[in-house]
N, C-alpha and C positions, 0 to 999 in steps of 0.2 A: 504494499500500499506506501501510497505516495502521500505524504503530508499537505494537507491544503491550507492555505493563508487567504485571509480576507482580502479581497481587493482594497488597494489604497484608496482613500476618500479623496476625490479632488473636489475642490469649491472652485467655482466660476469666480474670476477677478471681477469686482463690481466697476462699472464706468466710472470715471472720476467726476465726482461732483464740481461745479466751478465756485472759486472762492469768492466770497461777498465782493462784489466791485469795489465797495469802499475800501477794503482790505487790500485788495491785489493794485489798487491804483497808489494807494499812500505808501505801501511797505513793499513794493515792487516785486512780487511774487505771483507767478501764475501758473495755473495747472492747465496744461495743453496734453492732446494725444495726436501729433502729427503722424500720419501715415499709420495710425494704429498703436503707436509706440509712446506710453506715456511718460511725460518728463515734468519736471518743474523749470518753468522758465525763470530766470533771476536776473534783476536789472543791477547791472553792477554798482556795488556800494550799499547793497541790501546788506540788512543785520543778520546775522546767524540767529538772532529769535525768530524773524520773522521766517526765516527758512524752516527752522524746525516746527514751527507752530503750523506752517502751510503741509508739511510732511506730516502731521498730526491729523490735521484735517484730512487729508487723503488715506488716512489709515494703511499708509505703506511708505516705504524707504523708495523715492524714486530718485532717478539721475538727474544731476543738476546742468542746465543749460545756460550760460551766462550771456547776456546780451547788455550792449551798451543802450544807454536811455532812450536814445532816439528808436532803435530797434525795438527796445521793449515796449514803447507808447504804441508802434505799430502793430504789435502782437495783441496788445491789449484792447484796441480798437476793433481788431479781426475778431477777438474771442467774445467782446461783449455788444458788437452791433448784431451778431448773430442772435441773441436774447432779446432783442429790443420788442419784437411781439410780445414776449412774456412780460417785460416790464410794463408794457403799453396794457395789458391784461390786469396786471397788479394794481395800475392807477385807476382802472375803471373799477375794479371790484372792492375798493375800499371805502365807497360811499362818499358822499357830499355831505354828511353832517358832521363836518370838521372844525374843531376851534382853532382857527389860524395862528391866533397871539400864542396860546399854549403848546400846539406843535412846535412853534419856532423856538421857544423856551425848553420844551422837553426832548426834544432830539438830542440824542445822548452824545455826552462829549466823545470826541475821537481818542479812542485808549492806543496803547501799543501794541496790543495783541487783537486776536477776534473775539470783541466782546459781544459782538451783534451776530445774531443766525443768518440774516440776509440784509438787504439793501431797505427793507419795507419803511423804516423811519424817512430817510429821505425821499422817497415814492410817495409817502403818507404827506410830508410836508408840501410837494411839488402838487399835487391831488388838490391839496387844501387851499393852496394859491390859485389855481385854476377855478375852483369852484366859487370862491370868493370873488374872483373878477369875474365871472358869468353874473352870479348875483348882484353883482354892483353895476353890470352894464358897461364894463370895461371894454375897450378897443384895443387895448395894448396893455401888456405886462413889460415892465424894465426890472432886469437884475443887475444892480449897479454895484461894481467892487470898487470901494476906495481904500486907501491905505488902511486905513485902521477899521472900516464900516462894510458892512454888505445891506444895501437898502433896495426894497422891493417896492415898485411904484404902479400904480395902476393909471391908467390915462381914461377919464370919465368926462364925457361931454367936452373933450379939446382940452381938461386940463390935468396934468400930470400930478399925482397927490402921494405922499409917500404913505405906504399901508403897515410895514412892517419892518423889523431890522434884526435879521437872525443874526447870531454870532458870526463873527468875520471868518474864522476858522472853516465855515462850511460852505464859502463862496467857490473853492475849486471843485468841491465833490457836488453841489448842486448843479452847476455848469454843467460839468462832464456828464451827469445822469440826464438834462436836457439833451445833449448833443448825442449821447446814444439813442434817446427816444426818437429824435431827429434824424437818425442816421447820417450824423457827420463825423467827421474826422476828429476825435479827440485830443490826438498827438500834434494836430495844427493849432497853433496858439497865435501864430502872427500874422494871419490873412484873414479877413471878414468870410464868412461861410452861411451858407442859406440851406434850409431844409425845411421838412414838414412833418407834422403830426397829426394824425388822425384817432380819436378817441372818444368814450361817451365820460360824461361828467355829470353826476346828478342825472341820468338817466336820459342826458340831451347831447346829441352827435355835434362834434365840434372839429373844426378844421383849424390847426394852427400853424401860422407860417412863422419860423424861427430864424432869427439872422443873430449871428455873433460879431463882435467887434473889439478886436484888440485894444488894449488900454496898458499905461503905465503900471497900473495894479493889480493887472488880470483882465479875464474877457469879460465884457459886458454881454448882457443876451436882450434882445426883443424879441417879444412872443406875440404876434398879432392874431386875435381872435376871431375866427370867420364862422358864426353860429349858424349850422345849415337849416335851422328850423325858422 
């Protein structure tokens, strides 16, 4: 008789989850699977702690692929533009009954590591801004970045008025998320760009034309609301 041994149990490798956009952009790490080969793309100069946290998030040790900052930004754009439709669905599903001022205050501070499960807080803030603009009858939303301030203004009846002032450190993330939703190049910050977002806010279909403009203190964004109703 020949001894029989149980067949080894093989577990399929789960597909990589995307890191939260906020973490990937801030810390310079990106989980990718080019040609089916999982790897951790790392921006030159990224911290060891960020690399370790990304490996922990992936649930396995991945080979590192180092990229210069410009190349990393290009990969970041490619990775997160692909999920822009999912982002729009998240924004549509968050509802219109949101307290804009409270959200601007409660959006979590940016920590050193993965403190947030996803990017919902920023998307929630974007949705609240859009909802409030529609309720106010605004034609335009201006996201204006200054040296020490981030200001959101609405244009109502031709008059531009300040609505809220989120924390200055949210500026780059807020602008980047809007650019992802509008399918713009988040790596390009030196030239103006134009894009478009179509979504439902509070049950209403809205087309939004997005224009970005470089400035000395970061990009400024204008969103023109075109209500389909």
